[in-house]
Structures are given as structure tokens and as C-alpha cells.
C-alpha positions in Angstrom: 7.5 -28.7 -23.1 4.0 -28.9 -21.6 3.8 -27.5 -18.1 1.5 -25.7 -15.5 2.7 -22.6 -13.7 1.9 -21.5 -10.1 2.7 -17.9 -9.3 2.8 -16.6 -5.7 2.7 -12.8 -5.4 4.3 -12.4 -2.0 5.2 -9.4 0.2 8.9 -9.6 -0.5 9.0 -11.3 -3.9 7.0 -13.0 -6.7 7.9 -16.6 -7.3 6.8 -18.8 -10.2 7.0 -22.6 -10.0 6.6 -24.8 -13.1 5.1 -28.3 -12.8 5.3 -31.0 -15.5 2.2 -33.0 -16.4 3.1 -35.5 -13.7 2.5 -32.5 -11.4 6.1 -32.5 -10.2 8.0 -29.2 -9.7 10.7 -28.8 -12.4 11.8 -25.2 -12.3 11.3 -21.9 -10.5 12.1 -18.2 -10.9 11.8 -15.4 -8.4 11.9 -11.6 -8.5 12.3 -9.4 -5.4 11.0 -5.9 -4.6 11.3 -3.5 -1.7 8.9 -2.4 1.0 9.1 1.0 2.7 8.0 2.7 5.9 7.8 6.5 5.7 6.2 6.9 9.2 5.9 4.6 12.3 3.4 1.9 11.7 3.4 2.3 7.9 4.4 -0.6 5.6 3.9 0.1 1.9 4.9 -1.0 -1.5 4.7 0.3 -5.1 2.2 -2.0 -6.9 3.8 -1.2 -10.3 7.1 -2.8 -9.2 5.2 -5.9 -8.2 3.5 -6.0 -11.6 6.8 -5.6 -13.3 8.2 -8.5 -11.2 5.2 -10.6 -12.1 5.8 -10.0 -15.8 9.5 -10.7 -15.5 8.7 -14.1 -13.9 6.4 -15.0 -16.8 9.0 -13.9 -19.4 11.9 -15.7 -17.7 9.9 -18.9 -17.3 8.7 -18.9 -20.9 12.3 -18.5 -22.1 13.5 -21.4 -19.9 10.7 -23.7 -20.9 10.6 -22.8 -24.6 7.1 -21.4 -24.6 4.1 -20.4 -22.5 2.4 -22.7 -20.0 -1.0 -24.4 -20.6 -2.4 -22.8 -17.4 -1.4 -20.4 -14.6 -2.8 -20.4 -11.1 -2.4 -17.3 -9.0 -1.6 -17.0 -5.3 -1.1 -13.8 -3.4 -0.4 -12.4 0.0 -3.5 -11.4 2.0 -4.7 -8.1 3.4 -3.1 -5.7 0.9 -5.0 -2.6 -0.1 -4.4 0.0 -2.9 -6.6 2.8 -4.1 -7.0 3.0 -8.0 -8.8 5.1 -10.5 -11.1 3.8 -13.3 -8.1 2.8 -15.4 -6.6 0.7 -12.6 -3.8 3.2 -11.9 -2.7 3.5 -8.3 -3.6 6.7 -6.5 -1.7 5.7 -3.4 1.1 3.3 -2.3 -0.2 -0.1 -1.4 -0.6 -1.0 2.2 0.7 -4.5 3.0 -0.6 -6.8 5.7 2.1 -5.5 8.0 0.8 -1.9 7.9 -0.2 -1.1 11.5 -1.4 2.5 11.3 -5.0 1.4 12.0 -4.2 -0.5 15.3 -6.2 2.0 17.4 -9.2 1.5 15.1 -9.0 -2.3 15.4 -8.8 -2.0 19.2 -11.9 0.3 19.1 -13.9 -2.3 17.0 -12.9 -5.2 19.2 -14.2 -3.3 22.2 -17.5 -2.5 20.5 -20.8 -4.4 20.6 -20.6 -5.2 16.9 -16.9 -6.3 16.8 -17.6 -10.0 17.4 -20.6 -9.9 15.0 -18.3 -8.7 12.2 -15.7 -11.3 13.0 -18.4 -14.1 12.8 -19.9 -12.8 9.6 -16.6 -12.4 7.8 -14.3 -14.9 9.4 -11.6 -12.3 9.5 -9.9 -11.3 12.8 -10.4 -7.7 13.8 -6.8 -6.4 13.4 -4.9 -3.6 11.7 -3.9 -6.0 9.0 -7.4 -6.2 7.6 -8.6 -4.0 4.7 -11.7 -3.1 6.8 -9.5 -1.3 9.4 -7.3 0.2 6.7 -10.4 1.7 5.0 -11.7 3.2 8.2 -8.2 4.8 8.7 -8.4 6.3 5.3 -12.0 7.5 6.0 -10.8 9.2 9.2 -7.4 10.5 8.0 -7.5 10.9 4.2 -11.2 11.4 3.2 -10.1 13.2 0.0 -8.5 9.9 -1.2 -11.7 8.1 -0.4 -13.6 10.4 -2.6 -11.2 10.2 -5.5 -11.0 6.4 -5.5 -12.8 4.3 -8.1 -11.9 0.9 -6.5 -10.1 -0.3 -3.4 -8.3 -3.5 -4.5 -5.7 -6.0 -3.4 -2.4 -6.7 -5.3 -3.9 -9.7 -7.1 -6.8 -7.6 -8.3 -4.4 -5.0 -9.5 -2.5 -7.6 -11.5 -5.7 -9.3 -12.8 -7.0 -5.9 -14.0 -3.7 -5.3 -15.9 -4.0 -8.7 -17.5 -7.7 -8.6 -18.5 -9.1 -5.1 -17.8 -11.7 -6.3 -15.4 -12.1 -5.8 -11.6 -12.5 -9.3 -10.1 -11.7 -10.7 -6.7 -11.6 -14.4 -5.8 -13.7 -15.6 -2.9 -10.5 -16.5 -1.0 -8.9 -13.0 -1.0 -12.3 -11.4 -0.4 -12.8 -13.6 2.6 -9.8 -12.2 4.4 -10.8 -8.5 4.0 -13.3 -8.2 6.9 -15.8 -7.0 4.3 -17.1 -10.2 2.8 -19.9 -12.5 4.1 -18.9 -16.2 3.9 -22.6 -17.2 4.2 -23.8 -15.2 1.2 -20.5 -14.9 -0.8 -21.2 -11.2 -1.2 -20.0 -8.0 0.4 -21.3 -7.4 3.9 -23.5 -4.3 4.2 -22.6 -3.8 7.8 -18.8 -3.8 7.1 -19.3 -1.6 4.0 -21.2 0.9 6.1 -18.5 0.9 8.8 -15.8 1.4 6.2 -17.7 4.3 4.6 -17.9 2.7 1.1 -20.4 0.8 -1.1 -20.0 -2.4 -3.1 -19.4 -0.2 -6.1 -15.9 0.6 -4.6 -15.0 -3.1 -4.6 -14.4 -5.7 -7.3 -16.9 -8.4 -8.3 -16.4 -11.6 -6.2 -15.8 -14.7 -8.2 -15.0 -18.4 -7.5 -11.4 -19.4 -7.0 -11.7 -21.5 -10.1 -12.6 -18.4 -12.2 -10.5 -18.3 -15.4 -9.7 -16.2 -18.5 -7.5 -17.0 -21.5 -4.9 -14.6 -22.9 -3.8 -14.1 -26.5 -1.3 -16.9 -26.3 -4.0 -19.4 -25.3 -2.8 -19.7 -21.7 -5.6 -20.1 -19.2 -5.2 -17.9 -16.1 -7.0 -19.3 -13.0 -7.6 -16.5 -10.5 -6.8 -18.8 -7.5 -6.8 -18.1 -3.8 -4.7 -16.5 -1.0 -1.2 -17.7 -0.1 -2.2 -19.2 3.2 -5.0 -21.3 1.8 -2.9 -22.4 -1.1 0.0 -23.3 1.2 -2.3 -25.9 2.8 -3.1 -27.3 -0.7 0.6 -27.3 -1.6 1.4 -29.0 1.7 -1.0 -31.8 1.1 -3.2 -30.6 4.0 -6.7 -30.7 2.7 -8.4 -33.3 4.9 -8.9 -34.6 8.4 -6.2 -35.4 10.9 -3.6 -33.0 9.6 -2.5 -29.4 10.2 -0.2 -27.2 8.2 2.4 -25.2 10.0 4.6 -22.6 8.4 7.7 -21.1 10.0 9.4 -18.2 8.2 9.9 -14.7 9.4 6.5 -15.1 11.1 4.5 -18.3 11.3 1.0 -19.8 11.0 -1.0 -22.9 11.8 -3.9 -23.9 9.5 -6.3 -26.8 9.1 -8.9 -27.6 6.5 -12.6 -27.6 7.4 -15.9 -27.9 5.6 -17.2 -25.0 7.7 -15.8 -22.0 9.5 -14.2 -22.4 12.9 -14.8 -19.5 15.3 -12.9 -18.9 18.6 -14.0 -15.5 20.0 -11.0 -15.3 22.4 -8.2 -16.5 20.1 -10.0 -15.0 17.0 -8.9 -17.7 14.6 -9.5 -17.0 10.9 -11.7 -18.9 8.5 -10.8 -18.2 4.8 -12.3 -19.8 1.7 -10.2 -22.2 -0.4 -13.1 -23.3 -2.7 -16.8 -24.1 -2.6 -16.3 -27.0 -0.2 -13.4 -26.0 1.9 -12.4 -23.3 4.5 -8.9 -22.9 5.7 -9.0 -22.1 9.4 -6.0 -21.0 11.5 -4.1 -18.3 13.2 -0.9 -16.4 12.3 1.9 -15.5 14.8 4.1 -12.4 14.3 7.2 -13.9 15.7 9.0 -16.8 14.0 12.4 -16.5 12.5 12.4 -12.7 13.3 12.9 -13.6 16.9 16.0 -15.7 16.0 17.3 -12.7 14.0 16.8 -10.5 17.1 18.6 -13.1 19.2 21.6 -13.3 16.9 21.9 -9.6 16.3 20.9 -7.9 19.5 21.9 -10.5 22.1 24.7 -12.5 20.5 26.2 -9.5 18.6 26.2 -10.9 15.1 26.0 -8.2 12.4 25.7 -9.7 9.0 23.9 -13.0 9.5 25.1 -16.0 7.7 24.2 -19.7 7.3 27.2 -20.4 9.6 25.7 -18.1 12.4 22.4 -20.0 12.3 24.2 -23.4 12.2 26.3 -22.6 15.3 23.2 -21.3 17.1 21.3 -24.6 16.4 24.4 -26.6 17.6 24.3 -24.6 20.8 20.5 -25.2 21.2 21.0 -29.0 20.7 23.6 -29.1 23.5 21.0 -27.5 25.9 18.5 -29.6 27.9 14.8 -29.6 26.9 13.0 -26.9 28.9 16.0 -24.6 29.1 16.4 -25.4 32.8 13.0 -23.8 33.6 13.5 -20.7 31.5 10.4 -19.6 29.5 10.4 -17.0 26.7 7.3 -15.0 25.6 8.1 -14.3 21.9 6.0 -11.1 21.4 8.9 -9.0 20.2 6.8 -7.4 17.5 3.5 -7.6 19.3 1.3 -10.6 18.5 -1.6 -11.7 16.4 -3.1 -15.1 17.3 -4.0 -16.1 19.8 -3.8 -12.9 21.8 -4.2 -10.2 19.1 -2.3 -7.6 21.1 0.0 -5.2 19.3 1.0 -3.7 22.7 2.3 -7.0 24.0 6.1 -7.5 24.4 8.7 -10.2 24.8 9.8 -11.5 28.1 12.1 -14.1 29.7 10.5 -15.7 32.8 12.3 -17.7 35.4 15.8 -16.2 34.6 18.4 -17.1 37.3 22.1 -17.1 37.8 22.6 -20.6 36.5 21.1 -19.8 33.1 23.6 -19.3 30.2 23.6 -18.3 26.6 22.5 -21.7 25.4 19.5 -21.6 27.7 18.4 -18.2 26.4 18.8 -19.4 22.8 16.8 -22.6 23.3 14.2 -20.8 25.3 13.6 -18.4 22.3 12.9 -21.4 20.0 10.8 -23.1 22.6 8.8 -19.9 23.1 8.0 -19.7 19.3 6.8 -23.3 19.4 4.7 -22.7 22.5 3.0 -19.9 20.7 2.3 -22.1 17.6 1.0 -24.8 20.0 -1.4 -22.3 21.5 -2.9 -21.6 18.1 -3.2 -25.3 17.4 -5.1 -25.8 20.6 -7.4 -22.8 19.8 -8.3 -24.4 16.5 -8.6 -28.0 17.8 -9.2 -28.0 21.5 -8.9 -31.8 21.5 -5.5 -32.1 19.8 -5.9 -35.9 19.5 -7.9 -35.1 16.3 -4.6 -34.0 14.7 -2.3 -36.9 13.8 0.5 -35.0 12.1 1.8 -31.5 11.3 3.0 -30.8 7.8 5.7 -28.1 8.2 7.0 -25.8 5.5 9.0 -22.6 5.4 12.5 -21.3 5.6 13.4 -23.2 8.8 12.4 -26.8 8.0 16.1 -27.7 7.6 16.8 -26.8 11.2 16.4 -30.3 12.6 16.6 -29.4 16.2 13.9 -26.8 15.8 11.7 -29.4 14.2 12.5 -31.8 17.1 11.5 -29.2 19.7 8.3 -28.5 17.7 7.4 -32.3 17.7 8.2 -32.6 21.5 6.1 -29.5 22.5 3.0 -30.4 20.3 3.4 -34.2 20.8 2.8 -34.6 17.1 4.7 -36.3 14.3 6.2 -33.7 12.0 6.2 -34.2 8.3 8.9 -32.0 6.7 8.2 -30.5 3.3 11.3 -29.7 1.4 9.8 -26.8 -0.3 9.4 -23.1 0.5 7.1 -22.9 -2.5 3.9 -24.4 -1.0 1.7 -21.5 -2.0 2.9 -21.4 -5.6 2.6 -25.2 -5.9 -0.9 -25.0 -4.4 -1.8 -22.4 -7.0 -0.6 -24.7 -9.7 -2.7 -27.6 -8.2 -5.8 -25.3 -8.2 -5.2 -24.5 -11.9 -4.8 -28.2 -12.7 -8.1 -29.0 -11.2 -9.9 -25.9 -12.6 -9.0 -26.7 -16.2 -10.1 -30.3 -15.9 -6.8 -32.2 -15.9 -7.8 -33.9 -12.7 -11.1 -34.3 -10.8 -9.5 -33.6 -7.5 -6.4 -31.7 -6.3 -3.1 -33.5 -6.9 -0.9 -34.7 -4.1 2.9 -34.3 -4.0 4.9 -37.4 -4.7 8.0 -38.8 -3.0 8.9 -39.8 0.5 9.0 -37.1 3.1 11.2 -36.8 6.1 9.4 -37.3 9.5 10.3 -36.3 13.0 8.6 -38.1 15.9 8.2 -36.6 19.4 10.4 -37.7 22.3 8.0 -38.9 25.0 10.2 -37.8 27.9 10.7 -34.3 26.5 6.9 -34.0 25.8 6.2 -34.5 29.5 8.6 -31.8 30.4 7.1 -29.4 27.9 3.5 -30.1 29.0 4.4 -28.8 32.4 6.2 -25.8 31.1 3.5 -25.0 28.5 0.9 -24.8 31.3 3.0 -22.1 32.9 3.6 -20.3 29.6 -0.1 -20.1 29.0 -0.6 -18.3 32.3 2.1 -15.6 31.7 0.4 -13.3 29.1 -2.9 -12.9 31.1 -0.8 -12.2 34.2 1.4 -9.6 32.5 -1.0 -8.0 30.0 -1.8 -4.9 32.1 1.8 -4.3 32.9 2.7 -4.7 29.2 0.2 -2.1 28.2 1.4 0.3 30.9 5.0 -0.1 29.7 4.0 0.4 26.1 2.1 3.6 27.0 5.1 4.9 29.0 7.6 4.2 26.3 5.3 5.8 23.7 5.3 9.0 25.7 9.1 9.0 26.1 9.5 8.7 22.3 7.3 11.8 21.5 
């Protein structure tokens, strides 16, 4: 059977999705792998395990489909970094996007005179997630590794080298490193100097449509980052729409012909292709906040589908606005729009009449307020956005989607898939090999959720209060973080 394959190399797993030549998903396979944290702030993986998972996905899909695909498009998680020798062998574990050991370095750069200039040249927020900050950490803490390294590469580059024995990086992954100039499509001399490396230490940047053919005749298209391709796979590649993903964390993204900069919210601008930037902001606290609520507050140990179902039933039975209770969802610090790893969660307005249902609903509302703040940072006049295309693990939680619609005031288009990045990678391959002149669009009717006008008025008032809380509490949050850090030593 003729088919196209999209492969998403994620943080927790690699997933391959097959599309027929009508560009409809017909099958998928997935392989998981672990992460590990040997010290506080560390978040690492073994790149060899990811390579093995990638190969296993290819093998399993070929067996299911009776042969190799015509083309494969690649998606991968952003901000990973691994040191390799001239043969592409890893000299260190791979740092994932979640590795926070360079937080102090990011804070130092943000406070410097050149911090905003680097942000505007590269489109990458100054944060511990970025390879720029990770490289500076290596420079200051493991200089011997820096000297032994032939290349510093991402997980997609690692896999591409093993496939074709060449060090290439697509413009999309390059554009989220903090080391790449979106204007010149080349490595930034200022960033390289700050990181203590030269362009020789990095792969050659190539277009997201760059391709190579293997011995079986399958065309591999290098593709883009998972966030950019999630927009493509969510049919968000034009005006009036935004993509919103809710999983463990969350993100809001729009398509734009040029970068969008917000110095305060530090929204990102990453490259999809020669004509399109994907601009947005990620939040740390999505489903992870619900996990905390169920485990640490409601006393659930092994979380099940039933636990989540009962929680959402409880939330539905609670009034919009949680009787004036507001939750700041910064349980694991926060990225956009505040970029503060020392921020913390907080219930505001808590009184004797509040019950368990109010706390539960306030947590979901707090997550939606945070996502709404990112949307406003991207598009100050939200009237430009007509609808939000929502994907991720929680799209089936109808009450959550209703709350999101009510807070944003936007129609929600629910995407049935959690595979938007892999599907986007397949779409990019389809266009790159010339099967279509433009990117495909997904077929079929989609479920829609419209906002409740009365609830939206309630949430407008509460959101204005929510937006004031972090600036008012920031100093106290930092003092508390400093105190608790001293206690743990």
C-alpha cells in the first residue's frame, strides 16, 4: 500500500503516523523511553535509546503496511542538546528542554544589556530551556567536555546523522536554539561568542524541505520542530486562527509571515518554512496541575480515567468563576508570559464558603487564564482571532473546553488527534516531494464549542484581577523561593 509517514520524536516517546494518498491517517505506532534526573534541575535522556525507538517505529510500520513508505517527514521536540564526537557518538547524556540547570545563566542574560538584542535576533526566549544557555553552562561547569566535542546537536540531528552520515539542522530546529539569526538564516556570531563556540561546532542549517533518499528509495524530509508542525497538523496556517495545545504543559501558537516580538512576555518566533513563522508562548502548567490536584490535594494515588472523569463531573457542578476563587497555576515555575522559574502557585480569595469543587474548578480556570494571557501577548486585539484549534491529551474533557471557550471568548475547534506534530510532519513531506503544491488540510467535520456569553462576562472581570496578581506577588515569591532553597541545603 502506498503511504506517507510522519514521525514525531518527542520527549517521552517517538510516534509514527501513516497517511494514505488521500492524506488521511490510517495507522500509528509508538515507542516510549525514559528520562532521568541525577541532580536537582537536571533532565536528561540517552539518545541511543531514542534512536532505537525511532528504528523500531519504522520497522513496525513497514511490517504493518507491507513495505516502506514513499516519504517520511520528521518532527522533533525543541531545545535538546547532546555533545558528540566526529563519528556522531554521544559524549554526554542529552539535555532535554526541561533541563533547568542553566536557570541562573538565563536570569543573568535577561538582566544584561544584550539580552533583548539576542532575543530579537534569534526569536528564542532567554530561558534555561534554550541550547544557548545550556552551552554557557557547559562552558562554565564542564569546559573539558566543550574541548572534546566535535558537534553540539539536537536529537533530530543525531538521528539524521545516523541515517545519512551528515550533520544537518533544519531552519526550524535551528531557530529555537538561541544561536540562529532568522534574518540571515545563519548562526549568530554574537550568540556563538557568548556560548564560547564557533559555527564549526554546529551543523549546517538547511531548509525544512531538505531531503535525502535511503537505499529502499524512501525520501526522508528533514522537517521542522514539533510546535511548528503541530500548527500545520492542526490546520492553523493562516489568519484568524490560533493553535492551542493542552497536555502535561501547554502552548498557544499562531502563524505569521514575520516574527512577532513582545519584550515583556518574550513570545517565541520559530521558522516553519521560507514564508511562515510560528509565533507563540509555552506554559509549564497544564495537565500537570491537575495531576497535582488529584494526588496531593484529593489523595488519589494511582490516577485512572475514572479519577479524571469524577473530577470533571465535580467541576461541571461548580459555578463559573469558582465563587471568586482564583488560582495562579505556577506549580513548576512558569515560562510565557512571565518567564520566572522562581514563581509559585497560589489560591487567591480563599474563604470559608469555598469547597473542594471550587478549588478544583479554580485550578482549571487558572490554567485557562494563563493560556489566555499568552494569546493576548501574541495578539493584543484578540478580535483578530476567530477560533482556537485545540489539540492534546485533554481535548475530550468537555467541561475544560467549555471553560476555555468562556474565558477566551473564542469558538473552540476540537481536534480528535494527539498526533498533530506527526501529521504536520507528513504534510510537510507531501508538499516537499511535490504531491501537492500547498499543505494538505485535514478532512472531516470537527466538534466545536462556543463560548457562553454570561460566563464570558464573569471571566472578564476575574481575568483582570488574575493579571494583577503575579506582579503584586513576584517579590514575595522570590523571597520565599530563596528561603526554601536555603532550608533544603
